[in-house]
N, C-alpha and C positions, 0 to 999 in steps of 0.2 A: 205669685211673689214678684215684687218689683226690685230692680237693681238701682243703686245709687252710685253716682260717680263723684267721688270726693278727692280732690287734690291728686288726681291721677290714679286713684285706687277704685276698682270696681267692687262695690260691697253689695252682697245679697242681703237686703234689709230683713227679709223674713227669717233667715237663719240667725242673724244677730239678735233680733227681737226675741226669738225662741230661747237662745242661749242666755240672754240677760234675764228673761222671765224665770228660767230654771234656777239661776243663781239666787235671785231674790226670793223665790218661792221655797227653795231648798238651800238655805245659806250654807256655805262650806264651814266645816269646823276649823277654828283657828286657835293657835296658841297665843294667848295674850302675854306680852312681855312686860317687865317692869318699865315704867316710864319715868322720865325726869320729873322732878317735883312740880314743875309749872304746867304739866299736861295731865289729862285724865281721859279715861274711856267713857264714852256714852254709847248706848245701843239703840239702833233704829227699829229693832223688832224685839219685843219682850225684854227680858233681863240679861240675855246672853247671845243674841243673834245680831248680825250686821254691826259690828263695832266700828266706831270712828274715834279718832283722837282729836280732842279739842283743848283749848287753853283753860286752865283751871281757874284763872282769875276773872272769868266772865261774870257779869251780873246775871241774876236769875232771868231777867227779861231778855238779855242778850243770848243767853244759853238756849232759852225756849225758842227764840226766833231762829237761831242757827239750826237747831234740831228740826224744826218745822220745815225749813228750806231743804235740809239734807234728806229728810224723809220724802219730801215731794219729788226729789230728783235721785233717789237711791238707785234707779235703774241705770243712771249715767256713771256710777262709781265702779271702778275696776276693783273687784273684791278679791281677785287672785292675780298673781304675777302673770300667769298665762293669758289674762284678759288684756294686758297692756301690750299693744303692738310696738315692736322695736326693742323690747326688753327681753333678753335671753334669760329664762328662768335659771339656767345653770350658773349664771353670773352671780345670782343672789342667794344661792344655797351653799 
């Protein structure tokens, strides 16, 4: 396992890679909430896994391009509050 020094933080890249792989391979169950009328859910896996929120007024080709990019970078998305460094999960619950 190699370490990565980013902005003064020493990150064990092997552990991060394994954690992200687990989240993407076994997506957490989420409660979808009602969205404002200009937004909609799209799913990066199947019909109910890895939800993302996008603008409802995108053209079909824009939506397809956006979903393609999000799918290709889904390991970079924080799927749970606990995945976001610096955010106290107690603050958001």
